[in-house]
Biopython code that builds the backbone (N, CA, C, O; Angstrom):
import numpy as np
from Bio.PDB.StructureBuilder import StructureBuilder

atoms = [
    (1, "MET", "N", (-38.872, 13.959, 5.550)),
    (1, "MET", "CA", (-38.273, 12.969, 7.446)),
    (1, "MET", "C", (-37.613, 12.367, 7.045)),
    (1, "MET", "O", (-36.415, 12.648, 7.013)),
    (2, "LYS", "N", (-38.322, 10.821, 6.364)),
    (2, "LYS", "CA", (-37.685, 9.561, 6.378)),
    (2, "LYS", "C", (-37.130, 9.447, 5.272)),
    (2, "LYS", "O", (-36.880, 8.331, 4.815)),
    (3, "LYS", "N", (-36.920, 10.232, 4.821)),
    (3, "LYS", "CA", (-35.953, 10.151, 3.390)),
    (3, "LYS", "C", (-34.639, 10.630, 3.016)),
    (3, "LYS", "O", (-33.801, 10.279, 2.186)),
    (4, "ILE", "N", (-34.751, 11.866, 4.202)),
    (4, "ILE", "CA", (-33.938, 12.299, 4.933)),
    (4, "ILE", "C", (-32.978, 11.489, 5.747)),
    (4, "ILE", "O", (-31.850, 11.955, 5.907)),
    (5, "GLN", "N", (-33.165, 10.785, 6.073)),
    (5, "GLN", "CA", (-33.068, 9.750, 7.507)),
    (5, "GLN", "C", (-32.024, 8.441, 5.890)),
    (5, "GLN", "O", (-30.858, 8.130, 5.645)),
    (6, "ARG", "N", (-33.208, 8.188, 5.367)),
    (6, "ARG", "CA", (-32.480, 7.130, 4.913)),
    (6, "ARG", "C", (-31.247, 7.656, 4.551)),
    (6, "ARG", "O", (-30.231, 7.067, 4.922)),
    (7, "PHE", "N", (-31.126, 9.222, 3.525)),
    (7, "PHE", "CA", (-30.198, 9.940, 2.498)),
    (7, "PHE", "C", (-29.051, 9.303, 3.203)),
    (7, "PHE", "O", (-28.272, 8.411, 2.869)),
    (8, "ILE", "N", (-29.255, 10.470, 4.934)),
    (8, "ILE", "CA", (-27.652, 10.357, 5.216)),
    (8, "ILE", "C", (-27.403, 8.801, 5.468)),
    (8, "ILE", "O", (-26.249, 8.408, 5.295)),
    (9, "ALA", "N", (-28.781, 7.485, 6.027)),
    (9, "ALA", "CA", (-28.106, 6.095, 6.360)),
    (9, "ALA", "C", (-27.091, 5.939, 5.307)),
    (9, "ALA", "O", (-25.907, 5.653, 5.485)),
    (10, "LEU", "N", (-28.043, 6.290, 3.524)),
    (10, "LEU", "CA", (-26.768, 6.059, 2.838)),
    (10, "LEU", "C", (-25.487, 6.627, 2.683)),
    (10, "LEU", "O", (-24.458, 5.979, 2.876)),
    (11, "ALA", "N", (-25.506, 7.706, 2.372)),
    (11, "ALA", "CA", (-24.413, 8.175, 2.809)),
    (11, "ALA", "C", (-23.122, 7.807, 3.788)),
    (11, "ALA", "O", (-21.924, 8.080, 3.718)),
    (12, "GLY", "N", (-24.077, 6.922, 4.906)),
    (12, "GLY", "CA", (-23.094, 6.707, 6.073)),
    (12, "GLY", "C", (-22.116, 5.202, 5.157)),
    (12, "GLY", "O", (-20.956, 4.812, 5.017)),
    (13, "LEU", "N", (-23.408, 4.845, 4.775)),
    (13, "LEU", "CA", (-22.827, 3.683, 4.569)),
    (13, "LEU", "C", (-21.809, 3.570, 2.855)),
    (13, "LEU", "O", (-21.357, 2.546, 2.343)),
    (14, "MET", "N", (-21.770, 4.194, 2.629)),
    (14, "MET", "CA", (-21.043, 5.183, 1.042)),
    (14, "MET", "C", (-19.452, 4.465, 1.509)),
    (14, "MET", "O", (-18.546, 3.690, 1.201)),
    (15, "LEU", "N", (-20.017, 5.494, 2.556)),
    (15, "LEU", "CA", (-18.553, 6.625, 3.371)),
    (15, "LEU", "C", (-17.463, 5.358, 3.825)),
    (15, "LEU", "O", (-16.326, 5.048, 3.468)),
    (16, "LEU", "N", (-18.568, 4.746, 4.921)),
    (16, "LEU", "CA", (-17.943, 3.377, 4.903)),
    (16, "LEU", "C", (-17.467, 2.823, 4.575)),
    (16, "LEU", "O", (-16.283, 2.670, 4.876)),
    (17, "VAL", "N", (-18.153, 2.103, 3.662)),
    (17, "VAL", "CA", (-17.581, 1.547, 2.257)),
    (17, "VAL", "C", (-16.246, 1.652, 1.980)),
    (17, "VAL", "O", (-15.338, 0.930, 2.391)),
    (18, "ALA", "N", (-16.157, 3.151, 0.831)),
    (18, "ALA", "CA", (-14.445, 4.108, 0.784)),
    (18, "ALA", "C", (-14.085, 3.931, 1.622)),
    (18, "ALA", "O", (-14.636, 2.860, 1.876)),
    (19, "ALA", "N", (-13.487, 4.147, 2.427)),
    (19, "ALA", "CA", (-13.193, 3.904, 4.101)),
    (19, "ALA", "C", (-12.149, 2.736, 4.187)),
    (19, "ALA", "O", (-10.920, 2.762, 4.249)),
    (20, "CYS", "N", (-12.977, 1.786, 4.169)),
    (20, "CYS", "CA", (-12.749, 0.231, 4.693)),
    (20, "CYS", "C", (-12.493, -0.882, 3.091)),
    (20, "CYS", "O", (-12.460, -2.097, 3.290)),
    (21, "HIS", "N", (-12.315, -0.311, 1.466)),
    (21, "HIS", "CA", (-11.835, -0.731, 0.856)),
    (21, "HIS", "C", (-12.346, -1.938, 0.831)),
    (21, "HIS", "O", (-11.806, -3.043, 0.872)),
    (22, "PHE", "N", (-13.890, -1.480, 0.732)),
    (22, "PHE", "CA", (-14.481, -3.075, 0.546)),
    (22, "PHE", "C", (-14.895, -3.672, -0.768)),
    (22, "PHE", "O", (-15.305, -3.280, -1.860)),
    (23, "GLY", "N", (-14.559, -4.954, -0.082)),
    (23, "GLY", "CA", (-14.361, -5.973, -1.300)),
    (23, "GLY", "C", (-13.589, -6.098, -1.947)),
    (23, "GLY", "O", (-13.706, -6.816, -2.940)),
    (24, "GLY", "N", (-11.959, -5.144, -1.512)),
    (24, "GLY", "CA", (-10.702, -5.427, -1.468)),
    (24, "GLY", "C", (-9.695, -6.311, -0.617)),
    (24, "GLY", "O", (-10.477, -6.849, 0.166)),
    (25, "ARG", "N", (-9.454, -6.401, -0.556)),
    (25, "ARG", "CA", (-7.689, -7.341, 0.569)),
    (25, "ARG", "C", (-6.944, -6.569, 0.641)),
    (25, "ARG", "O", (-6.197, -5.990, -0.148)),
    (26, "SER", "N", (-7.315, -6.513, 2.539)),
    (26, "SER", "CA", (-6.745, -5.281, 3.428)),
    (26, "SER", "C", (-5.454, -6.452, 4.115)),
    (26, "SER", "O", (-5.748, -7.517, 4.657)),
    (27, "THR", "N", (-3.909, -5.893, 3.907)),
    (27, "THR", "CA", (-3.317, -6.956, 5.075)),
    (27, "THR", "C", (-2.689, -5.950, 6.162)),
    (27, "THR", "O", (-2.866, -4.824, 5.698)),
    (28, "THR", "N", (-2.147, -5.872, 7.187)),
    (28, "THR", "CA", (-1.679, -5.009, 7.773)),
    (28, "THR", "C", (0.009, -5.914, 8.409)),
    (28, "THR", "O", (0.195, -7.105, 8.157)),
    (29, "ILE", "N", (0.549, -5.470, 8.829)),
    (29, "ILE", "CA", (2.118, -6.709, 9.522)),
    (29, "ILE", "C", (2.590, -5.623, 10.321)),
    (29, "ILE", "O", (2.490, -4.453, 9.952)),
    (30, "ILE", "N", (2.960, -5.875, 11.106)),
    (30, "ILE", "CA", (3.639, -4.527, 12.719)),
    (30, "ILE", "C", (4.625, -6.012, 12.748)),
    (30, "ILE", "O", (4.147, -7.118, 12.494)),
    (31, "GLU", "N", (6.281, -5.742, 13.161)),
    (31, "GLU", "CA", (7.089, -5.991, 13.784)),
    (31, "GLU", "C", (7.882, -5.492, 14.535)),
    (31, "GLU", "O", (8.735, -5.257, 13.679)),
    (32, "SER", "N", (8.361, -5.092, 15.534)),
    (32, "SER", "CA", (9.839, -4.470, 16.043)),
    (32, "SER", "C", (9.887, -5.454, 16.962)),
    (32, "SER", "O", (9.115, -6.129, 17.643)),
    (33, "ALA", "N", (11.151, -5.307, 16.746)),
    (33, "ALA", "CA", (12.415, -6.803, 17.791)),
    (33, "ALA", "C", (13.323, -5.766, 17.392)),
    (33, "ALA", "O", (13.204, -5.283, 16.266)),
    (34, "ASN", "N", (14.343, -5.307, 18.289)),
    (34, "ASN", "CA", (15.332, -5.168, 18.633)),
    (34, "ASN", "C", (16.218, -3.670, 17.725)),
    (34, "ASN", "O", (17.223, -3.417, 17.061)),
    (35, "GLY", "N", (14.592, -2.824, 18.483)),
    (35, "GLY", "CA", (15.425, -1.369, 18.384)),
    (35, "GLY", "C", (14.805, -1.588, 16.340)),
    (35, "GLY", "O", (14.388, -0.524, 15.882)),
    (36, "ASN", "N", (14.796, -1.941, 16.046)),
    (36, "ASN", "CA", (13.950, -2.039, 14.604)),
    (36, "ASN", "C", (12.536, -2.000, 14.431)),
    (36, "ASN", "O", (12.047, -2.694, 15.322)),
    (37, "SER", "N", (11.922, -1.663, 13.926)),
    (37, "SER", "CA", (10.093, -1.146, 13.568)),
    (37, "SER", "C", (10.608, -2.112, 11.872)),
    (37, "SER", "O", (11.595, -2.353, 11.177)),
    (38, "VAL", "N", (8.576, -2.451, 11.978)),
    (38, "VAL", "CA", (8.396, -2.921, 10.098)),
    (38, "VAL", "C", (7.418, -2.691, 10.095)),
    (38, "VAL", "O", (7.019, -3.328, 11.070)),
    (39, "LYS", "N", (6.148, -1.934, 9.477)),
    (39, "LYS", "CA", (5.509, -2.089, 9.255)),
    (39, "LYS", "C", (5.002, -2.314, 7.596)),
    (39, "LYS", "O", (5.821, -2.071, 6.711)),
    (40, "ILE", "N", (3.639, -2.779, 7.246)),
    (40, "ILE", "CA", (3.573, -3.157, 6.073)),
    (40, "ILE", "C", (2.476, -2.990, 6.214)),
    (40, "ILE", "O", (2.000, -3.429, 7.261)),
    (41, "VAL", "N", (1.431, -2.191, 5.111)),
    (41, "VAL", "CA", (-0.077, -2.071, 5.117)),
    (41, "VAL", "C", (-0.492, -2.436, 3.547)),
    (41, "VAL", "O", (0.130, -1.786, 2.707)),
    (42, "TYR", "N", (-1.147, -3.080, 3.209)),
    (42, "TYR", "CA", (-1.977, -3.559, 1.907)),
    (42, "TYR", "C", (-3.217, -3.278, 1.765)),
    (42, "TYR", "O", (-3.977, -3.487, 2.711)),
    (43, "HIS", "N", (-3.725, -2.713, 0.484)),
    (43, "HIS", "CA", (-5.153, -2.501, -0.196)),
    (43, "HIS", "C", (-5.214, -2.981, -0.705)),
    (43, "HIS", "O", (-4.081, -3.137, -1.160)),
    (44, "GLY", "N", (-6.232, -3.901, -1.453)),
    (44, "GLY", "CA", (-6.043, -4.564, -2.617)),
    (44, "GLY", "C", (-4.735, -5.668, -2.674)),
    (44, "GLY", "O", (-4.145, -6.328, -1.819)),
    (45, "GLN", "N", (-4.547, -5.423, -4.887)),
    (45, "GLN", "CA", (-3.110, -6.457, -4.851)),
    (45, "GLN", "C", (-1.848, -6.255, -5.461)),
    (45, "GLN", "O", (-1.983, -6.082, -6.672)),
    (46, "THR", "N", (-1.160, -6.230, -5.238)),
    (46, "THR", "CA", (0.596, -5.948, -5.352)),
    (46, "THR", "C", (1.403, -7.627, -5.794)),
    (46, "THR", "O", (1.292, -8.789, -5.402)),
    (47, "TYR", "N", (2.091, -6.996, -6.662)),
    (47, "TYR", "CA", (2.633, -7.373, -7.549)),
    (47, "TYR", "C", (4.126, -7.471, -7.993)),
    (47, "TYR", "O", (4.316, -6.997, -9.113)),
    (48, "PHE", "N", (5.009, -7.877, -7.496)),
    (48, "PHE", "CA", (6.390, -7.458, -7.946)),
    (48, "PHE", "C", (7.264, -7.912, -8.936)),
    (48, "PHE", "O", (7.068, -8.940, -9.585)),
    (49, "THR", "N", (8.143, -7.234, -9.057)),
    (49, "THR", "CA", (8.828, -7.891, -10.281)),
    (49, "THR", "C", (9.470, -9.182, -10.617)),
    (49, "THR", "O", (8.904, -10.011, -9.905)),
    (50, "ARG", "N", (10.372, -9.776, -11.344)),
    (50, "ARG", "CA", (10.169, -11.108, -11.010)),
    (50, "ARG", "C", (11.907, -10.721, -10.281)),
    (50, "ARG", "O", (12.346, -11.159, -9.218)),
    (51, "ASP", "N", (12.409, -10.059, -10.974)),
    (51, "ASP", "CA", (13.758, -9.872, -9.933)),
    (51, "ASP", "C", (13.827, -9.713, -8.855)),
    (51, "ASP", "O", (14.956, -9.753, -8.365)),
    (52, "GLY", "N", (12.582, -9.439, -7.911)),
    (52, "GLY", "CA", (12.274, -8.612, -6.365)),
    (52, "GLY", "C", (12.818, -7.882, -5.917)),
    (52, "GLY", "O", (13.168, -7.899, -4.737)),
    (53, "LYS", "N", (13.111, -6.818, -6.910)),
    (53, "LYS", "CA", (13.746, -5.352, -6.785)),
    (53, "LYS", "C", (12.307, -4.233, -6.612)),
    (53, "LYS", "O", (12.498, -3.179, -6.005)),
    (54, "GLY", "N", (11.025, -4.513, -7.126)),
    (54, "GLY", "CA", (10.491, -3.084, -7.755)),
    (54, "GLY", "C", (8.661, -3.950, -7.772)),
    (54, "GLY", "O", (8.375, -5.135, -7.938)),
    (55, "ILE", "N", (7.850, -2.859, -7.549)),
    (55, "ILE", "CA", (6.415, -3.166, -8.349)),
    (55, "ILE", "C", (6.429, -3.729, -9.389)),
    (55, "ILE", "O", (7.506, -3.756, -9.986)),
    (56, "LYS", "N", (5.363, -4.324, -9.938)),
    (56, "LYS", "CA", (5.234, -4.539, -11.221)),
    (56, "LYS", "C", (3.592, -3.995, -11.547)),
    (56, "LYS", "O", (3.315, -3.247, -12.485)),
    (57, "PHE", "N", (2.438, -4.628, -10.409)),
    (57, "PHE", "CA", (1.366, -3.731, -10.523)),
    (57, "PHE", "C", (0.994, -4.059, -9.127)),
    (57, "PHE", "O", (1.515, -4.840, -8.331)),
    (58, "ILE", "N", (-0.421, -2.980, -8.979)),
    (58, "ILE", "CA", (-0.255, -2.239, -7.521)),
    (58, "ILE", "C", (-2.304, -2.858, -8.570)),
    (58, "ILE", "O", (-2.481, -3.002, -9.779)),
    (59, "SER", "N", (-3.174, -3.007, -7.609)),
    (59, "SER", "CA", (-4.831, -3.538, -8.300)),
    (59, "SER", "C", (-5.546, -2.256, -7.756)),
    (59, "SER", "O", (-5.308, -1.809, -6.633)),
    (60, "PRO", "N", (-6.522, -1.641, -8.711)),
    (60, "PRO", "CA", (-7.353, -0.824, -8.981)),
    (60, "PRO", "C", (-7.979, -0.476, -7.617)),
    (60, "PRO", "O", (-8.726, -1.176, -6.933)),
    (61, "ASN", "N", (-7.309, 1.281, -7.272)),
    (61, "ASN", "CA", (-7.766, 1.277, -5.936)),
    (61, "ASN", "C", (-6.430, 0.580, -4.420)),
    (61, "ASN", "O", (-6.057, 0.634, -3.248)),
    (62, "GLY", "N", (-6.330, 0.175, -5.365)),
    (62, "GLY", "CA", (-5.275, -0.763, -4.177)),
    (62, "GLY", "C", (-3.004, -0.173, -4.227)),
    (62, "GLY", "O", (-2.145, -0.115, -5.106)),
    (63, "SER", "N", (-3.070, 0.144, -2.473)),
    (63, "SER", "CA", (-1.577, 0.423, -2.587)),
    (63, "SER", "C", (-0.914, -0.283, -1.344)),
    (63, "SER", "O", (-1.361, -1.114, -0.554)),
    (64, "VAL", "N", (0.330, 0.352, -1.450)),
    (64, "VAL", "CA", (1.346, -0.521, -0.119)),
    (64, "VAL", "C", (2.070, 0.601, -0.092)),
    (64, "VAL", "O", (2.417, 1.463, -0.900)),
    (65, "THR", "N", (2.295, 0.225, 1.757)),
    (65, "THR", "CA", (2.357, 1.111, 2.142)),
    (65, "THR", "C", (3.946, 0.179, 3.409)),
    (65, "THR", "O", (3.676, -0.864, 4.003)),
    (66, "PHE", "N", (5.213, 0.760, 3.528)),
    (66, "PHE", "CA", (6.020, -0.249, 3.646)),
    (66, "PHE", "C", (6.855, 0.745, 4.535)),
    (66, "PHE", "O", (7.483, 1.620, 3.938)),
    (67, "SER", "N", (6.947, 0.669, 6.478)),
    (67, "SER", "CA", (7.685, 1.476, 6.908)),
    (67, "SER", "C", (9.067, 0.665, 7.598)),
    (67, "SER", "O", (8.937, -0.489, 8.007)),
    (68, "HIS", "N", (10.585, 1.490, 7.693)),
    (68, "HIS", "CA", (11.143, 0.764, 8.421)),
    (68, "HIS", "C", (11.811, 1.794, 9.285)),
    (68, "HIS", "O", (12.737, 2.226, 8.600)),
    (69, "ASN", "N", (11.805, 2.446, 10.530)),
    (69, "ASN", "CA", (12.921, 2.614, 11.369)),
    (69, "ASN", "C", (12.051, 4.108, 10.694)),
    (69, "ASN", "O", (10.858, 4.397, 10.793)),
    (70, "SER", "N", (12.674, 4.522, 10.314)),
    (70, "SER", "CA", (11.494, 5.854, 10.401)),
    (70, "SER", "C", (11.144, 5.806, 8.454)),
    (70, "SER", "O", (10.162, 6.271, 7.875)),
    (71, "GLN", "N", (12.294, 5.105, 7.874)),
    (71, "GLN", "CA", (11.825, 5.779, 6.412)),
    (71, "GLN", "C", (10.456, 5.292, 6.111)),
    (71, "GLN", "O", (9.735, 4.987, 7.060)),
    (72, "ASN", "N", (10.043, 5.192, 4.962)),
    (72, "ASN", "CA", (8.667, 5.171, 4.367)),
    (72, "ASN", "C", (8.365, 5.268, 3.445)),
    (72, "ASN", "O", (8.690, 6.296, 2.851)),
    (73, "LEU", "N", (7.628, 4.346, 2.825)),
    (73, "LEU", "CA", (7.247, 4.324, 1.096)),
    (73, "LEU", "C", (6.104, 3.817, 0.955)),
    (73, "LEU", "O", (5.629, 2.775, 1.407)),
    (74, "VAL", "N", (5.548, 4.853, 0.098)),
    (74, "VAL", "CA", (3.382, 4.517, -0.600)),
    (74, "VAL", "C", (3.779, 4.425, -1.619)),
    (74, "VAL", "O", (4.729, 5.175, -1.844)),
    (75, "ALA", "N", (3.397, 3.654, -2.605)),
    (75, "ALA", "CA", (2.702, 2.825, -3.591)),
    (75, "ALA", "C", (1.884, 2.860, -4.294)),
    (75, "ALA", "O", (1.785, 1.652, -4.512)),
    (76, "GLU", "N", (1.216, 3.264, -4.828)),
    (76, "GLU", "CA", (-0.329, 3.038, -5.168)),
    (76, "GLU", "C", (-0.545, 3.121, -7.182)),
    (76, "GLU", "O", (0.202, 3.242, -8.153)),
    (77, "ASN", "N", (-2.131, 2.955, -6.906)),
    (77, "ASN", "CA", (-2.664, 2.659, -7.902)),
    (77, "ASN", "C", (-2.844, 3.661, -8.984)),
    (77, "ASN", "O", (-2.840, 3.057, -10.057)),
    (78, "ASP", "N", (-2.978, 4.745, -9.128)),
    (78, "ASP", "CA", (-2.805, 6.050, -10.009)),
    (78, "ASP", "C", (-3.682, 5.944, -11.813)),
    (78, "ASP", "O", (-3.251, 6.230, -12.930)),
    (79, "HIS", "N", (-4.633, 5.562, -11.480)),
    (79, "HIS", "CA", (-5.363, 5.119, -12.873)),
    (79, "HIS", "C", (-4.025, 4.274, -13.538)),
    (79, "HIS", "O", (-3.207, 4.674, -14.367)),
    (80, "GLY", "N", (-4.108, 3.206, -12.983)),
    (80, "GLY", "CA", (-2.928, 2.049, -14.045)),
    (80, "GLY", "C", (-2.272, 2.498, -13.683)),
    (80, "GLY", "O", (-2.177, 1.653, -12.793)),
    (81, "ARG", "N", (-1.350, 3.347, -13.374)),
    (81, "ARG", "CA", (0.363, 3.644, -13.277)),
    (81, "ARG", "C", (0.888, 3.329, -12.176)),
    (81, "ARG", "O", (0.070, 3.605, -11.297)),
    (82, "ILE", "N", (1.718, 2.942, -11.785)),
    (82, "ILE", "CA", (2.203, 3.167, -10.295)),
    (82, "ILE", "C", (2.946, 4.363, -9.714)),
    (82, "ILE", "O", (3.990, 4.908, -10.072)),
    (83, "VAL", "N", (1.904, 4.670, -8.471)),
    (83, "VAL", "CA", (2.617, 6.061, -8.171)),
    (83, "VAL", "C", (3.349, 5.664, -7.198)),
    (83, "VAL", "O", (2.866, 4.699, -6.606)),
    (84, "TYR", "N", (4.857, 6.237, -6.593)),
    (84, "TYR", "CA", (6.143, 6.128, -5.333)),
    (84, "TYR", "C", (5.676, 7.250, -4.641)),
    (84, "TYR", "O", (5.215, 8.188, -5.293)),
    (85, "GLU", "N", (5.744, 7.317, -2.925)),
    (85, "GLU", "CA", (6.126, 8.525, -2.535)),
    (85, "GLU", "C", (7.453, 8.260, -1.097)),
    (85, "GLU", "O", (7.296, 7.626, -0.054)),
    (86, "ILE", "N", (8.361, 8.812, -1.452)),
    (86, "ILE", "CA", (9.304, 7.910, -0.785)),
    (86, "ILE", "C", (9.335, 9.031, 0.774)),
    (86, "ILE", "O", (9.674, 10.119, 0.309)),
    (87, "ASN", "N", (9.147, 9.204, 2.248)),
    (87, "ASN", "CA", (10.022, 9.491, 3.203)),
    (87, "ASN", "C", (9.106, 11.421, 3.056)),
    (87, "ASN", "O", (9.693, 12.396, 3.525)),
    (88, "GLY", "N", (7.535, 11.581, 2.271)),
    (88, "GLY", "CA", (7.302, 11.888, 2.296)),
    (88, "GLY", "C", (7.373, 13.249, 1.119)),
    (88, "GLY", "O", (6.821, 14.349, 1.091)),
    (89, "GLY", "N", (8.112, 12.711, 0.422)),
    (89, "GLY", "CA", (9.000, 13.614, -0.799)),
    (89, "GLY", "C", (8.227, 13.605, -1.787)),
    (89, "GLY", "O", (8.974, 13.301, -2.717)),
    (90, "GLY", "N", (6.916, 13.781, -2.311)),
    (90, "GLY", "CA", (6.301, 13.814, -3.378)),
    (90, "GLY", "C", (5.835, 12.884, -3.883)),
    (90, "GLY", "O", (6.714, 12.023, -3.908)),
    (91, "LYS", "N", (4.270, 12.250, -4.648)),
    (91, "LYS", "CA", (4.157, 12.018, -5.770)),
    (91, "LYS", "C", (5.906, 11.381, -6.819)),
    (91, "LYS", "O", (6.877, 12.083, -6.536)),
    (92, "GLN", "N", (6.116, 10.568, -7.550)),
    (92, "GLN", "CA", (6.528, 10.522, -8.941)),
    (92, "GLN", "C", (5.962, 9.036, -8.986)),
    (92, "GLN", "O", (5.462, 8.247, -8.184)),
    (93, "THR", "N", (6.328, 9.061, -10.460)),
    (93, "THR", "CA", (6.409, 8.108, -11.296)),
    (93, "THR", "C", (7.330, 7.465, -11.726)),
    (93, "THR", "O", (7.291, 6.461, -12.437)),
    (94, "GLN", "N", (8.631, 8.280, -11.113)),
    (94, "GLN", "CA", (9.683, 7.563, -12.089)),
    (94, "GLN", "C", (10.932, 7.465, -9.984)),
    (94, "GLN", "O", (10.621, 7.809, -8.844)),
    (95, "LEU", "N", (11.847, 7.018, -10.404)),
    (95, "LEU", "CA", (12.138, 6.741, -8.644)),
    (95, "LEU", "C", (13.769, 7.669, -9.471)),
    (95, "LEU", "O", (13.709, 7.936, -10.671)),
    (96, "ASP", "N", (14.925, 8.005, -8.741)),
    (96, "ASP", "CA", (15.855, 7.887, -8.535)),
    (96, "ASP", "C", (17.092, 6.773, -7.978)),
    (96, "ASP", "O", (16.747, 5.682, -7.524)),
    (97, "GLU", "N", (18.492, 7.147, -8.058)),
    (97, "GLU", "CA", (18.450, 5.781, -7.592)),
    (97, "GLU", "C", (18.648, 5.259, -6.435)),
    (97, "GLU", "O", (19.005, 4.086, -6.323)),
    (98, "ASP", "N", (18.407, 6.211, -5.203)),
    (98, "ASP", "CA", (18.045, 6.191, -3.670)),
    (98, "ASP", "C", (17.003, 5.769, -4.086)),
    (98, "ASP", "O", (16.948, 4.564, -3.837)),
    (99, "GLY", "N", (16.151, 6.109, -4.583)),
    (99, "GLY", "CA", (14.311, 5.706, -4.078)),
    (99, "GLY", "C", (13.996, 4.084, -4.424)),
    (99, "GLY", "O", (13.202, 3.260, -3.970)),
    (100, "LYS", "N", (15.311, 4.056, -5.741)),
    (100, "LYS", "CA", (14.887, 2.151, -6.395)),
    (100, "LYS", "C", (15.477, 1.656, -5.480)),
    (100, "LYS", "O", (14.746, 0.780, -5.018)),
    (101, "ALA", "N", (17.109, 1.755, -4.522)),
    (101, "ALA", "CA", (17.681, 1.147, -3.481)),
    (101, "ALA", "C", (16.132, 1.191, -2.705)),
    (101, "ALA", "O", (15.496, 0.930, -3.726)),
    (102, "PHE", "N", (15.453, 1.281, -2.029)),
    (102, "PHE", "CA", (14.892, 1.708, -1.059)),
    (102, "PHE", "C", (13.902, 0.060, -1.741)),
    (102, "PHE", "O", (13.906, -1.162, -1.597)),
    (103, "LEU", "N", (13.351, 0.890, -2.324)),
    (103, "LEU", "CA", (12.014, -0.013, -3.380)),
    (103, "LEU", "C", (12.152, -1.675, -3.135)),
    (103, "LEU", "O", (11.509, -2.557, -2.567)),
    (104, "ALA", "N", (13.671, -1.522, -4.091)),
    (104, "ALA", "CA", (14.319, -3.055, -3.311)),
    (104, "ALA", "C", (14.775, -3.502, -2.516)),
    (104, "ALA", "O", (14.945, -4.719, -2.577)),
    (105, "ARG", "N", (15.152, -2.879, -1.521)),
    (105, "ARG", "CA", (14.521, -3.494, -0.061)),
    (105, "ARG", "C", (13.902, -3.563, 0.860)),
    (105, "ARG", "O", (14.199, -3.946, 1.992)),
    (106, "ALA", "N", (12.287, -2.914, 0.128)),
    (106, "ALA", "CA", (11.213, -2.791, 0.820)),
    (106, "ALA", "C", (10.361, -4.009, 0.777)),
    (106, "ALA", "O", (9.697, -4.618, 1.616)),
    (107, "VAL", "N", (10.675, -4.192, -0.828)),
    (107, "VAL", "CA", (10.447, -4.380, -1.852)),
    (107, "VAL", "C", (11.002, -6.536, -0.748)),
    (107, "VAL", "O", (10.200, -7.366, -0.320)),
    (108, "THR", "N", (12.842, -6.603, -0.720)),
    (108, "THR", "CA", (12.926, -7.543, 0.219)),
    (108, "THR", "C", (11.966, -8.290, 1.202)),
    (108, "THR", "O", (11.197, -9.251, 1.170)),
    (109, "GLU", "N", (12.522, -7.116, 2.315)),
    (109, "GLU", "CA", (11.560, -7.596, 3.095)),
    (109, "GLU", "C", (10.273, -7.241, 3.431)),
    (109, "GLU", "O", (9.866, -6.761, 4.489)),
    (110, "MET", "N", (9.580, -7.565, 2.276)),
    (110, "MET", "CA", (7.574, -7.460, 2.045)),
    (110, "MET", "C", (8.014, -9.182, 2.006)),
    (110, "MET", "O", (7.420, -9.813, 2.881)),
    (111, "MET", "N", (8.865, -9.947, 1.217)),
    (111, "MET", "CA", (8.654, -11.624, 0.293)),
    (111, "MET", "C", (9.500, -11.699, 1.366)),
    (111, "MET", "O", (10.256, -12.569, 0.933)),
    (112, "LYS", "N", (10.067, -11.333, 2.804)),
    (112, "LYS", "CA", (10.771, -12.107, 3.689)),
    (112, "LYS", "C", (9.483, -12.658, 4.379)),
    (112, "LYS", "O", (9.492, -13.883, 4.257)),
    (113, "ARG", "N", (8.337, -12.212, 5.081)),
    (113, "ARG", "CA", (7.530, -11.524, 5.610)),
    (113, "ARG", "C", (6.379, -12.328, 4.664)),
    (113, "ARG", "O", (5.344, -12.397, 5.327)),
    (114, "GLY", "N", (6.217, -12.947, 3.362)),
    (114, "GLY", "CA", (4.716, -13.645, 3.617)),
    (114, "GLY", "C", (4.618, -13.169, 1.918)),
    (114, "GLY", "O", (4.435, -13.656, 0.802)),
    (115, "HIS", "N", (4.857, -11.972, 2.548)),
    (115, "HIS", "CA", (4.033, -11.659, 0.780)),
    (115, "HIS", "C", (4.161, -12.219, -0.753)),
    (115, "HIS", "O", (5.330, -12.544, -0.961)),
    (116, "ASN", "N", (3.435, -12.401, -1.732)),
    (116, "ASN", "CA", (3.223, -13.392, -2.862)),
    (116, "ASN", "C", (3.829, -14.149, -2.579)),
    (116, "ASN", "O", (4.834, -14.354, -3.260)),
    (117, "ALA", "N", (3.576, -14.928, -1.494)),
    (117, "ALA", "CA", (4.169, -16.497, -0.916)),
    (117, "ALA", "C", (3.095, -16.985, -1.262)),
    (117, "ALA", "O", (3.497, -18.093, -1.618)),
    (118, "ASP", "N", (1.155, -17.009, -1.566)),
    (118, "ASP", "CA", (0.535, -17.436, -2.507)),
    (118, "ASP", "C", (0.312, -18.053, -3.642)),
    (118, "ASP", "O", (-0.308, -19.067, -3.964)),
    (119, "LYS", "N", (1.288, -16.796, -4.508)),
    (119, "LYS", "CA", (1.588, -16.851, -5.926)),
    (119, "LYS", "C", (2.862, -18.036, -6.725)),
    (119, "LYS", "O", (3.049, -18.012, -7.941)),
]
sb = StructureBuilder()
sb.init_structure("model")
sb.init_model(0)
sb.init_chain("A")
sb.init_seg("    ")
for serial, (resi, resn, name, xyz) in enumerate(atoms, 1):
    if name == "N":
        sb.init_residue(resn, " ", resi, " ")
    sb.init_atom(name, np.array(xyz, "f"), 0.0, 1.0, " ", f" {name:<3s}", serial, name[0])
structure = sb.get_structure()
């Protein structure tokens, strides 16, 4: 009986650690004013390109989510490559021109709010 309890406790702890991105940096920014809403959620580290229009690197198991009104961008590290999902349109590694433009706007907005200010 004690072995089962220990196993359940350990399994629960492992699930909690995985769900909380334990050991990694996690940041959430939410702003709402004048009919505009912005939500940014980071897990791990995200680095932008020098020109401030793209994402250069996301740490392993990391991700960034950017939402502006009804537009959404999710970028995550998938075994060393960055995978994007825009407005629920499916995961992709290459963005079309509209996707690149939205990514550039998202990066600009994230930088305005202090992302990478410590770099």
